C-alpha positions in Angstrom: -43.3 -30.4 -15.8 -40.6 -30.8 -13.2 -38.4 -32.7 -15.6 -38.8 -30.0 -18.3 -37.8 -27.3 -15.8 -34.9 -29.5 -14.5 -33.5 -30.2 -18.0 -33.9 -26.6 -19.2 -32.1 -25.4 -16.1 -29.2 -27.8 -16.8 -29.1 -26.8 -20.5 -29.0 -23.1 -19.5 -26.1 -23.7 -17.0 -24.1 -25.7 -19.6 -24.7 -23.0 -22.2 -23.6 -20.3 -19.8 -20.5 -22.3 -18.9 -19.4 -23.0 -22.4 -20.1 -19.4 -23.5 -17.7 -18.1 -20.8 -14.9 -20.3 -22.0 -13.9 -18.3 -25.0 -10.4 -19.2 -26.4 -9.7 -15.7 -27.7 -9.1 -14.3 -24.3 -5.6 -12.8 -24.0 -3.3 -14.7 -21.7 -1.2 -12.3 -19.5 2.2 -13.1 -18.1 2.9 -12.3 -14.4 4.9 -9.3 -15.5 2.1 -7.8 -17.6 -0.5 -8.4 -14.9 1.3 -7.4 -11.6 4.4 -5.4 -12.3 4.2 -1.9 -13.5 7.4 -0.4 -15.0 9.1 2.4 -13.1 8.4 5.7 -14.7 11.5 7.5 -13.4 15.2 6.8 -12.8 16.3 6.7 -9.2 19.7 7.9 -8.0 21.7 6.6 -5.0 20.8 10.0 -3.4 17.0 9.2 -3.9 17.4 5.9 -2.2 19.4 7.4 0.6 16.9 10.2 1.2 14.0 7.8 1.3 15.9 5.4 3.7 16.6 8.3 6.1 12.9 9.4 6.1 11.7 5.8 6.6 14.3 5.1 9.3 13.4 8.2 11.2 9.7 7.4 10.9 10.1 3.8 12.1 12.2 4.9 15.1 9.6 7.4 16.2 6.7 5.1 15.5 8.3 2.2 17.3 9.0 4.4 20.4 5.4 5.5 20.3 6.4 9.1 19.7 3.3 9.6 17.7 3.4 13.4 17.6 6.9 13.2 16.1 5.8 10.5 13.6 2.8 12.4 12.5 4.9 15.5 12.0 6.9 13.5 9.4 3.8 12.8 7.3 2.4 15.0 4.4 -0.3 15.0 1.8 -0.1 16.0 -1.8 -2.6 18.2 -3.5 -2.3 19.9 -6.9 1.3 18.9 -7.1 2.1 20.7 -3.8 3.1 19.0 -0.6 1.4 20.0 2.7 1.9 18.8 6.3 -1.0 16.9 7.8 -3.7 19.1 9.1 -4.0 19.4 12.9 -7.2 17.3 12.7 -5.4 14.6 10.6 -2.5 14.5 13.1 -4.9 14.2 16.0 -6.7 11.3 14.3 -3.4 9.6 13.4 -2.2 10.0 17.0 -5.5 8.8 18.5 -5.7 5.7 16.3 -2.1 4.5 16.9 -2.1 5.4 20.6 -4.6 2.5 21.0 -2.3 0.1 19.3 0.5 -1.6 21.2 3.8 -1.6 19.3 6.4 -4.2 20.3 8.5 -4.0 17.1 8.4 -2.3 13.7 10.4 -3.2 10.6 10.5 -2.3 6.9 9.0 -5.3 5.0 9.0 -4.1 1.4 10.4 -1.1 -0.5 8.8 -0.5 -3.9 9.6 2.5 -6.0 7.5 3.1 -9.1 7.3 6.8 -9.8 7.6 10.2 -8.1 4.2 9.8 -6.4 3.3 6.1 -6.5 5.6 4.1 -4.2 5.2 1.8 -1.3 7.2 1.2 1.8 5.4 -1.5 3.8 6.1 -1.7 7.5 5.4 -4.8 9.6 4.3 -3.9 13.1 4.3 -6.4 15.9 1.2 -5.7 18.0 1.2 -8.6 20.5 3.9 -9.2 23.1 4.6 -12.8 22.1 4.2 -12.2 18.4 6.9 -12.4 15.8 7.5 -10.3 12.6 9.6 -13.1 11.1 6.8 -15.7 11.7 4.0 -13.2 10.8 2.4 -13.8 14.2 0.6 -10.8 15.8 1.6 -8.5 13.0 -0.2 -5.8 11.2 1.0 -3.6 8.3 1.3 0.1 7.6 2.1 1.4 4.1 3.9 4.6 3.5 4.2 6.3 0.1 7.4 8.4 -0.4 6.7 11.2 -2.9 9.1 13.4 -4.7 8.0 17.0 -5.2 10.7 19.2 -6.7 13.9 17.7 -5.7 12.8 16.6 -2.2 11.3 13.4 -0.9 8.3 13.4 1.6 6.5 10.7 3.4 2.8 10.2 3.0 0.5 7.4 4.1 -0.3 5.2 1.2 -3.8 6.0 -0.1 -4.9 4.5 -3.4 -7.1 7.6 -3.9 -4.3 10.1 -3.4 -3.0 12.3 -6.1 -0.6 10.4 -8.4 -1.2 7.0 -6.9 -2.3 4.2 -9.2 -3.5 0.9 -8.0 -1.0 -1.3 -9.9 -2.8 -4.5 -8.8 -6.2 -3.6 -10.3 -7.1 -4.7 -13.8 
């Protein structure tokens, strides 16, 4: 009886393995899988505007001027931009007040559309850490959004209006 159970279990596993190895699966290139095409054209002014916003934010954040940094952040609802609520600002300030900041630099700058972008900041949180060596580093992601003809900074939230997770299948 044990032999029958053993061999039937092996046969079932082999059948399941062979059944999942279909050759008609589409092979994706890296570009198709991980890179979404930009849906808008960016001007030099757009890049400059975003750089100024990010530079000002990094300067305030690095200096632990958290009230100033939180005042630079917005949310987008129904295609309208709104400053963070008083409660959201307080939560932001309380969360980051607990975190030591020894350095902060822009690590990546990805523009995809008017609402789905990513500026990744590397934040050194231990005194003997190193951003270059990725030691004692955490990351914060911002999402610059363009409403009308003006750029605003939001915290990157995959559930926010207009944001699409480009890495999900």
